C-alpha positions in Angstrom: 0.0 0.0 0.1 1.4 3.6 -0.8 1.0 6.3 0.8 1.1 9.3 -1.6 1.7 11.7 0.8 4.7 13.2 2.5 5.9 13.5 5.9 5.1 17.2 6.4 1.5 17.0 4.8 1.0 13.9 7.1 2.0 16.2 10.3 0.1 19.1 9.6 -2.7 17.0 9.2 -1.8 15.5 12.9 -1.6 18.5 13.7 -5.0 19.7 13.0 -6.8 17.6 14.7 -5.0 18.2 17.6 -5.9 21.6 17.6 -9.6 20.4 16.8 -9.7 18.4 20.0 -8.3 20.5 21.8 -10.9 23.8 20.8 -13.8 20.9 21.3 -11.9 20.6 25.1 -11.6 24.4 25.7 -15.9 24.6 24.8 -16.4 21.3 27.0 -14.2 23.3 30.0 -15.9 26.8 28.6 -19.7 25.4 29.3 -18.9 23.3 32.6 -17.6 26.2 33.6 -21.2 28.5 32.9 -23.1 25.3 33.9 -21.0 25.7 37.3 -22.1 29.5 38.3 -25.1 29.7 37.0 -26.0 26.3 39.7 -24.3 28.5 42.0 -25.8 31.5 42.0 -29.3 29.9 41.6 -28.4 27.9 44.8 -27.8 31.2 46.6 -30.7 33.0 45.7 -32.6 29.8 46.6 -31.0 30.2 50.1 -31.5 32.9 50.6 -35.7 32.5 49.7 -35.2 29.7 52.0 -34.4 32.0 54.7 -36.2 34.6 53.8 -39.3 32.1 54.0 -37.8 31.0 58.1 -38.3 34.6 58.7 -41.5 35.2 58.1 -42.2 31.8 58.9 -44.1 30.9 56.1 -44.3 26.8 56.3 -46.0 26.0 53.0 -43.1 28.7 51.2 -40.1 27.4 53.4 -41.1 23.4 52.1 -41.8 23.8 48.9 -38.5 26.1 48.3 -36.5 23.0 50.4 -37.6 20.5 48.5 -36.9 22.5 45.2 -33.4 22.9 47.2 -32.9 19.1 48.0 -34.1 18.5 44.2 -31.2 20.6 43.1 -28.9 19.2 45.2 -29.6 15.6 44.1 -29.1 16.1 40.5 -26.3 18.7 40.2 -24.7 18.1 43.7 
Protein backbone atom coordinates (compact mmCIF):
# COMPACT_ATOMS: atom_id res chain seq x y z
CA UNK A 1 0.00 0.00 0.00
CA UNK A 2 1.48 3.27 -1.08
CA UNK A 3 1.02 6.49 0.87
CA UNK A 4 1.18 9.57 -1.34
CA UNK A 5 1.36 12.05 1.53
CA UNK A 6 4.69 13.48 2.56
CA UNK A 7 5.87 13.60 6.15
CA UNK A 8 5.07 17.31 6.36
CA UNK A 9 1.53 16.68 5.08
CA UNK A 10 1.02 13.96 7.68
CA UNK A 11 2.46 16.15 10.44
CA UNK A 12 0.22 19.05 9.43
CA UNK A 13 -2.83 16.80 9.32
CA UNK A 14 -2.03 15.43 12.77
CA UNK A 15 -1.52 18.94 14.12
CA UNK A 16 -4.87 20.05 12.71
CA UNK A 17 -6.63 17.10 14.36
CA UNK A 18 -5.01 17.94 17.71
CA UNK A 19 -6.12 21.57 17.42
CA UNK A 20 -9.69 20.47 16.72
CA UNK A 21 -9.66 18.16 19.75
CA UNK A 22 -8.19 20.92 21.93
CA UNK A 23 -10.80 23.39 20.69
CA UNK A 24 -13.56 20.89 21.48
CA UNK A 25 -12.16 20.27 24.96
CA UNK A 26 -11.89 23.99 25.54
CA UNK A 27 -15.54 24.43 24.56
CA UNK A 28 -16.54 21.67 27.00
CA UNK A 29 -14.57 23.30 29.83
CA UNK A 30 -16.09 26.70 29.10
CA UNK A 31 -19.57 25.14 29.09
CA UNK A 32 -18.85 23.44 32.42
CA UNK A 33 -17.67 26.72 33.98
CA UNK A 34 -20.77 28.57 32.78
CA UNK A 35 -23.12 25.87 34.08
CA UNK A 36 -21.29 25.80 37.43
CA UNK A 37 -21.66 29.58 37.77
CA UNK A 38 -25.38 29.40 36.95
CA UNK A 39 -25.87 26.57 39.45
CA UNK A 40 -24.04 28.45 42.23
CA UNK A 41 -26.15 31.55 41.58
CA UNK A 42 -29.38 29.53 41.61
CA UNK A 43 -28.41 27.81 44.87
CA UNK A 44 -27.49 31.14 46.43
CA UNK A 45 -30.81 32.76 45.46
CA UNK A 46 -32.73 29.71 46.62
CA UNK A 47 -30.93 29.74 49.98
CA UNK A 48 -31.80 33.42 50.41
CA UNK A 49 -35.46 32.66 49.64
CA UNK A 50 -35.42 29.78 52.15
CA UNK A 51 -33.95 32.08 54.80
CA UNK A 52 -36.62 34.69 54.07
CA UNK A 53 -39.37 32.07 54.34
CA UNK A 54 -37.97 31.01 57.72
CA UNK A 55 -37.83 34.61 58.92
CA UNK A 56 -41.46 35.07 57.90
CA UNK A 57 -42.43 31.69 59.40
CA UNK A 58 -43.97 30.75 56.06
CA UNK A 59 -44.02 26.98 56.35
CA UNK A 60 -45.63 26.37 52.95
CA UNK A 61 -43.03 28.48 51.11
CA UNK A 62 -40.22 26.99 53.18
CA UNK A 63 -41.29 23.44 52.33
CA UNK A 64 -41.63 24.27 48.63
CA UNK A 65 -38.22 25.95 48.44
CA UNK A 66 -36.53 23.27 50.55
CA UNK A 67 -37.87 20.59 48.23
CA UNK A 68 -36.55 22.54 45.24
CA UNK A 69 -33.13 22.88 46.90
CA UNK A 70 -33.05 19.17 47.73
CA UNK A 71 -33.91 18.35 44.11
CA UNK A 72 -31.20 20.71 42.84
CA UNK A 73 -28.58 19.16 45.13
CA UNK A 74 -29.65 15.64 44.14
CA UNK A 75 -29.27 16.44 40.46
CA UNK A 76 -26.09 18.50 40.53
CA UNK A 77 -24.42 18.00 43.88
